[in-house]
N, C-alpha and C positions, 0 to 999 in steps of 0.2 A: 670808167667810176660811173655808177647811177646817184643822181643829185635830185634831190628833192628840195624846193626853197619855198616855204611860207605857203605848203599846200595845204588846201582845206577840200572836203566830198560830203555829200549828202546824197541822201537817199530820199527824194521827196523833199520834205519838210523835216526830214531827221536828220541832224550830222553826227557822219560817221567818224570821220578826221579833222581834227581842226589845228590848223599853223603849224603842221611838220616842217621840219626841215632836218635834212638827214642825209649825210653822204655814204656808200657801200663802196668800199674798196673793190679794185680790180684782184681777182685769182683767188682762190679758197674759198672757204662754205662761210655764208654770214647766216644766222639763223636770225628768225623774228619771231620773238617770246611774247606771251602775255594772256592776260584771263580770256573765257570768253567773251566775245561782244567787243574786245580790246581794238579791233579793226585790223587786225594784222591780211586776212585774205584783201582786204579791201587797198590795203597798201601796195601791197604784191600786183593787184591789176593796176593799179594806179603806176606803178615801175614798170610795168609791161605794155603800158600805151594802151590798155582798155576800158578804162574808167577815166574819164576827162575829169579834172578836177574842178571844183567851182572856182576856186582862186589858185595861186603857185604857179609854177613850174615844175617838170620833170625834164631830165638830161640824161639821156644814156652815150655814155663816152663823147659828151656835147653835142648828141643831135637831140633834136626836139621829136619823140616817138606819136607825137600826135600829129605830126606835118608830115609823116613817112606815109607811102602806100605800103596797102599789107604785107605784099610778098618783099618788100626791103627790109619791113620792120622785123618779119619773122624771119630774116638772115640775121639778125642783130639780137634777140631777145627771143626764147621759147619760154612757154609756161605749159607747164599740168595745172591744170585745174580741177578741184576736189572730186567732182563726181560727173569727168565729162561724158557725153553719148558717145555711144562705138556700138557698132554692128556686132551680135556676138558671132555673128557666121564667121565671121574673118580668121584668116589666121596670125597667128603670133608673127609670122613675119609679114603680111600684108599690113599688118598695123603698124610697127615699125618703119615698115616701106614708107607709110603717111608722111615720114620727118621730112624726107625728101622732098615734098611736094614744093615748096617754096623755091628750091633749085631749078628742078627741074621741070615744072607747070606740068606734069603728064608727059615728058618723054624722057622717059627712065632710061640712064646710061649707064655703063661699064663702074666709072665710078661711083655710081649712087648705089649698086648691088653691094661693090665691096663695103659701104658706108652701112650701109643695112646688115653687114654679115658681121662687120665689125662690133655693131652695138649688140649685137645677140650674142657672141663671144664675151663681151665686157659685159653684160648681165647676167652670165648662166641660160641662156636662153637657146644654146646651138638646139639641144634636143627636143625642143617643145616648139619648133619653128613652122612645123606644117598642122600644131593642133588648134585648135577651132578655140575661140576665147572662150565660148561657152563652157567647155571642157575644162579650165582651168579653175583652180583656188583663187579665194581673191586674192592672196599675196601673189600669187603668179601672175595674175593681171595685173596687179600693181608694176611690179617691176617689169612688164610689156608696155605699159604706157609710159613710165622711166624712161629705157631704152627708144621707144619711140621719138620721145623730145629731147633725145640726145642725138638720134641720127639727123635730126634739125641742124648740127653741125655750127648752131648760134656759140657767140661768145659768153653770153650772159642764158644761164641755165634758171628759171624761175618755176619752184617747186611747191605746190600747195598740201600740206599736210602729206609726204609721200610716204611718211612710215603707216598708212590707215591700211588696216587689214593683215599688216605684217605681223608673225610673231618674233617674240626678243631675238630669235639668232637670226631672221631674214632681215630684220631692221636692223640688227648691226652688221651684215652684210653689204649692205646697201648702203650703208654711211660711209660703210670702210672704200666701197668702192669708189663712189663719189668723193670723198675725200683723196682717195688716191689719183682720182683723174682730174681734178681739180688742182693738183699741184704744178708747178711748172715744167714745163717739158726738158728734155736733155740740154737742147741747142739753147736755152736760156729764156724761151719765150714764156708768157705768162699762159696757165693754163686754164681751161675753162672755170667760168666766177660763177657761182651755183647760191644762189639766194631760195631760203626753203622756211615755209612756217611748220612750227613742229610744234608739239605740245609735251614731249617728253625734254623736261629740262633738261636729263642727265644727256641725252643723245647731244643736246646743244653742250653742254659742259665737254663731251667727250670727241666730239670733231670739227666744232663752230670754231673758225681762227677771230670771228666778229660777231656781236651778239646787237639787236636792238629790242630793247624791252618797249613794249608798248602799254600804256593806258591810259583806258577812257578816250582811245581814239587821238591820245598824245603820245609824242617821243618822250619817254620818261627818263631814258639812257642808253647811251651807243657807245660801243668801244670792246675792244680784247674781253674774250670770256673774264679772267681775272679781277678784271675792273665793273662788269656790270653782274654778274654771278656773285654778290652776295649777300650776307643774310640781310643786311638794311634793305637794300636794293629789289631782290625778293618779296620780300614782306610786302615793300612800297608797292610793288606791282598785282600780288596775287592777292594781298589781306592774311597772310598765313606764317609762320614762321618758319625759317628754315635753316639748318646747320649748315655748313658750307665745310667740309673735308680736302684734305688732298690725298691723290690715288696715282702712282706712277706720273708726278708734275702735273695731272689736272685735276681742276676741282671736281667733288662730288657732290650731289645736292640732296640733302634728308631730311625731308619735312619734319618739323619739330611736334 
C-alpha cells in the first residue's frame, strides 16, 4: 500500500498539494483523475519519492521512500514521467534494458536479458527491438517507455499520462495489457500495482479498480470506480455535467 498522510507540497511560494491523505491499495490499477492543474502529476512524483513534501509523510509498503538509497527505491517503485529525456539513437531493446539498471548496476546477467525479452514480448515490441527510437511513431515510443519501466520489476509502477500519443486502439491495447499484468499471479501472489495519471475518464472507468479524484490540490474523492465516477462527483471535480451509464458492468461517462 502507498499511504500519504497530511501531505502538502509547494513549488516556490505556490501551493500545489494541500493536506492530502489517501491510501492506494496493492494490486490492480489506480487512476488519478482531475482537471488540468489539480496536482495529479505532482502527487504521483510524491508517491515515487521524488517530490519531497513540505509537510506530511509518504510510505510505500511501510517504507519511507525519501530515506532510501536511489537504487533501493528504484527496486520498489518505477516511475514513467510525461516527457523523459532519451537518446533518439538508442534501439528499443537498449531502452527497455535500462529498466534493469537498478538490479545489475552495469553488470548485466542472463536474468536481466530474459526479463528484457519478456518485457518486449509483453508489449508487442519484439519486431521493433533493433529499431532506433528516432524511427518510431510517438505511440510506439510510448509503448517502449512503458516496457522499460515494466522491466524494472518494481512491485509499484507509476505512469504519468501513459496514453499520450496513443490512438484509440493502441490506448486500449496498452490498458488491457496493464490490466492483465496487474492481476494476481496463478500462485495467489499480488500482481504488479499500477498507478497512472489519465485524462480519459472512460479509460479509468473501463480499466481501473480504484480512482482518486483531485480538485485544486486536494483529494476530492477516492474509492472504487462506482463510488467516484458519479455525475455529482465528476461535476464537482471538472465543473462539467456528465451522464454515467453502464455497459458490460462498467460505468461509461458521457459529457452532458
